[in-house]
C-alpha positions as CSV (number, residue, x, y, z in Angstrom):
1,X,58.9,101.7,144.1
2,X,58.0,103.4,140.8
3,X,61.6,104.5,140.1
4,X,62.8,100.9,140.5
5,X,60.1,99.6,138.2
6,X,61.0,102.2,135.6
7,X,64.7,101.4,135.9
8,X,64.0,97.7,135.6
9,X,62.2,98.5,132.3
10,X,65.3,100.3,131.0
11,X,64.5,103.9,131.9
12,X,67.0,106.4,133.2
13,X,65.4,107.9,136.4
14,X,66.4,110.9,138.5
15,X,64.4,111.3,141.7
16,X,64.1,114.9,142.8
17,X,62.3,115.7,146.1
18,X,60.0,118.6,145.3
19,X,57.8,118.5,148.4
20,X,58.4,117.3,151.9
21,X,55.4,116.9,154.2
22,X,56.5,117.5,157.8
23,X,55.2,119.2,160.9
24,X,57.5,121.9,162.3
25,X,58.7,121.1,165.9
26,X,56.9,124.0,167.6
27,X,53.6,123.3,166.0
28,X,52.3,120.9,168.7
29,X,52.6,123.5,171.5
30,X,51.3,126.4,169.4
31,X,48.3,124.5,168.0
32,X,47.3,123.1,171.5
33,X,47.6,126.7,173.0
34,X,45.4,128.0,170.1
35,X,42.8,125.3,170.6
36,X,42.6,125.9,174.4
37,X,42.0,129.7,173.9
38,X,38.3,130.1,173.3
39,X,38.8,133.7,172.0
40,X,41.4,132.7,169.4
41,X,40.2,129.2,168.5
42,X,39.1,128.9,164.9
43,X,35.4,128.6,164.2
44,X,36.0,125.9,161.7
45,X,39.0,123.8,160.4
46,X,39.1,122.6,156.8
47,X,41.3,120.0,155.2
48,X,42.2,119.3,151.6
49,X,44.2,116.0,152.0
50,X,44.6,113.0,154.2
51,X,48.2,114.1,155.1
52,X,46.9,117.4,156.6
53,X,44.3,115.4,158.6
54,X,47.1,113.1,159.9
55,X,49.3,116.1,160.7
56,X,46.5,117.9,162.5
57,X,45.5,114.8,164.4
58,X,49.1,114.0,165.5
59,X,49.6,117.6,166.5
60,X,46.3,118.5,168.1
61,X,45.7,115.1,169.8
62,X,45.4,115.5,173.5
63,X,48.2,114.2,175.7
64,X,46.1,111.2,176.8
65,X,46.2,110.0,173.2
66,X,42.6,110.2,172.2
67,X,39.9,112.8,171.6
68,X,37.1,112.7,174.2
69,X,33.5,113.9,173.7
70,X,34.1,116.7,176.2
71,X,37.3,117.7,174.4
72,X,35.7,117.6,171.0
73,X,32.9,119.9,172.2
74,X,35.6,122.5,172.7
75,X,37.1,122.1,169.2
76,X,35.9,123.7,166.0
77,X,34.0,121.6,163.5
78,X,36.2,119.7,161.1
79,X,35.4,119.9,157.4
80,X,36.7,118.1,154.3
81,X,36.5,118.4,150.6
82,X,36.8,114.7,149.6
83,X,35.4,111.4,150.9
84,X,39.0,109.9,151.2
85,X,39.9,112.8,153.5
86,X,36.8,112.2,155.6
87,X,37.7,108.5,155.8
88,X,41.2,109.4,157.2
89,X,39.5,111.6,159.9
90,X,37.2,108.7,160.9
91,X,40.3,106.4,161.0
92,X,41.7,108.8,163.6
93,X,38.4,108.7,165.5
94,X,37.7,112.4,164.9
95,X,34.1,113.5,163.8
96,X,33.4,114.7,160.3
97,X,31.2,117.9,160.6
98,X,30.9,118.8,156.9
99,X,31.8,117.1,153.7
100,X,31.7,118.8,150.3
101,X,29.3,117.4,147.7
102,X,31.4,118.8,144.9
103,X,35.2,118.0,145.1
104,X,36.5,121.2,143.6
105,X,37.8,124.5,145.0
106,X,34.3,125.9,144.6
107,X,32.7,122.9,146.2
């Protein structure tokens, strides 16, 4: 979209893919196994972007397609550093446990 608009304005544009956001194929089984193992399950999960929330939600989501209260009780609290990230979590119907007040690395 932006490259086309720049070209239309007379700019010469080269698009170089520097980052590709994708989930490795084996992640779903590995993450589900980790979350089922009470001894290895993380105490807390933090996110820094909406894309990581979406990837986690798509990977960790139970086979039945939704998170149940019982299933959520067995999962670690989910924490975020920005309101937009929390909003993505809520869109995916996952509870926000903690949200930073200061949206920086320190916060």
